[in-house]
C-alpha positions in Angstrom: -20.4 -19.3 4.2 -18.7 -19.5 7.7 -17.0 -17.3 9.5 -13.2 -17.7 8.0 -14.5 -17.6 4.2 -16.3 -14.3 5.1 -12.9 -12.9 6.8 -10.7 -14.2 3.7 -13.6 -12.4 1.4 -13.3 -9.5 3.7 -9.3 -9.2 3.5 -9.6 -9.6 -0.5 -12.2 -6.6 -0.4 -10.5 -4.3 1.4 -6.9 -5.0 -0.3 -8.8 -4.3 -3.6 -10.1 -1.2 -2.0 -6.5 -0.5 -0.9 -4.9 -0.8 -4.3 -7.4 1.4 -6.0 -7.0 4.1 -3.2 -2.9 3.9 -4.3 -3.4 4.3 -7.6 -5.5 7.4 -7.0 -3.2 8.8 -4.8 -0.4 8.3 -7.1 -2.5 10.1 -9.9 -2.9 13.3 -7.8 -1.7 16.3 -9.0 0.9 18.0 -6.8 -1.2 21.3 -6.7 -4.1 18.6 -5.3 -2.0 17.4 -2.6 -0.7 20.9 -1.3 -4.3 22.3 -1.6 -5.0 19.1 0.8 -2.4 19.5 3.1 -3.6 23.2 3.4 -6.9 22.2 4.5 -5.9 19.6 6.9 -3.3 22.4 8.3 -6.0 24.9 8.7 -8.6 22.3 10.2 -6.0 21.4 13.1 -5.3 25.2 13.7 -9.1 25.7 13.6 -9.1 23.2 16.4 -6.6 24.4 18.5 -3.4 22.8 17.4 -0.2 24.1 17.4 3.1 23.9 15.8 4.7 25.0 18.7 6.4 22.0 20.9 4.9 21.9 24.2 8.2 21.1 26.5 5.5 19.3 29.3 4.6 17.4 26.7 8.1 16.3 26.0 9.0 15.6 29.4 6.2 13.3 29.8 7.6 11.4 26.6 11.2 11.2 28.1 9.8 9.7 31.0 8.1 7.2 28.9 11.1 6.4 27.2 13.2 6.1 30.4 10.5 3.5 31.8 10.9 1.7 29.0 14.5 1.2 29.0 14.9 3.4 25.6 16.7 5.9 26.7 
Protein backbone atom coordinates (compact mmCIF):
# COMPACT_ATOMS: atom_id res chain seq x y z
CA UNK A 1 0.00 0.00 0.00
CA UNK A 2 1.21 3.49 -0.79
CA UNK A 3 0.57 6.58 1.33
CA UNK A 4 -2.58 7.61 -0.54
CA UNK A 5 -4.15 4.16 -0.20
CA UNK A 6 -3.39 4.14 3.50
CA UNK A 7 -4.90 7.61 3.97
CA UNK A 8 -8.01 6.60 2.02
CA UNK A 9 -8.37 3.45 4.12
CA UNK A 10 -7.90 5.36 7.39
CA UNK A 11 -10.41 8.05 6.39
CA UNK A 12 -12.95 5.32 5.73
CA UNK A 13 -12.27 3.72 9.10
CA UNK A 14 -12.62 7.03 10.94
CA UNK A 15 -15.87 7.70 9.09
CA UNK A 16 -17.20 4.32 10.25
CA UNK A 17 -16.19 5.11 13.84
CA UNK A 18 -17.90 8.50 13.63
CA UNK A 19 -21.13 6.88 12.43
CA UNK A 20 -21.04 4.35 15.29
CA UNK A 21 -20.46 7.11 17.83
CA UNK A 22 -23.37 9.14 16.42
CA UNK A 23 -25.68 6.11 16.68
CA UNK A 24 -24.59 5.59 20.28
CA UNK A 25 -25.21 9.25 21.13
CA UNK A 26 -28.67 9.19 19.56
CA UNK A 27 -29.55 6.06 21.53
CA UNK A 28 -28.37 7.57 24.82
CA UNK A 29 -31.11 8.46 27.29
CA UNK A 30 -31.66 12.02 28.46
CA UNK A 31 -30.83 10.94 32.02
CA UNK A 32 -27.41 9.67 30.90
CA UNK A 33 -26.73 12.85 28.96
CA UNK A 34 -27.61 14.99 31.97
CA UNK A 35 -25.37 12.88 34.21
CA UNK A 36 -22.49 13.34 31.78
CA UNK A 37 -23.05 17.09 31.59
CA UNK A 38 -23.12 17.26 35.38
CA UNK A 39 -19.82 15.37 35.59
CA UNK A 40 -18.24 17.73 33.05
CA UNK A 41 -19.53 20.73 35.01
CA UNK A 42 -18.08 19.34 38.26
CA UNK A 43 -14.75 18.64 36.54
CA UNK A 44 -14.56 22.18 35.21
CA UNK A 45 -15.42 23.62 38.60
CA UNK A 46 -12.80 21.41 40.24
CA UNK A 47 -10.20 22.67 37.75
CA UNK A 48 -11.04 26.25 38.66
CA UNK A 49 -13.21 27.23 35.72
CA UNK A 50 -16.05 29.60 36.43
CA UNK A 51 -19.31 30.49 34.75
CA UNK A 52 -18.68 34.11 35.73
CA UNK A 53 -17.58 36.14 32.72
CA UNK A 54 -14.18 37.77 33.14
CA UNK A 55 -14.45 41.28 31.69
CA UNK A 56 -10.70 41.45 31.05
CA UNK A 57 -10.95 38.42 28.75
CA UNK A 58 -13.87 39.97 26.90
CA UNK A 59 -11.79 43.08 26.27
CA UNK A 60 -9.09 40.95 24.66
CA UNK A 61 -11.69 39.36 22.37
CA UNK A 62 -13.02 42.82 21.46
CA UNK A 63 -9.52 44.02 20.58
CA UNK A 64 -8.88 41.01 18.35
CA UNK A 65 -12.23 41.51 16.62
CA UNK A 66 -11.36 45.16 16.04
CA UNK A 67 -7.93 44.25 14.62
CA UNK A 68 -9.51 41.70 12.31
CA UNK A 69 -12.08 44.23 11.17
CA UNK A 70 -15.06 42.33 12.54
CA UNK A 71 -16.30 45.14 14.73
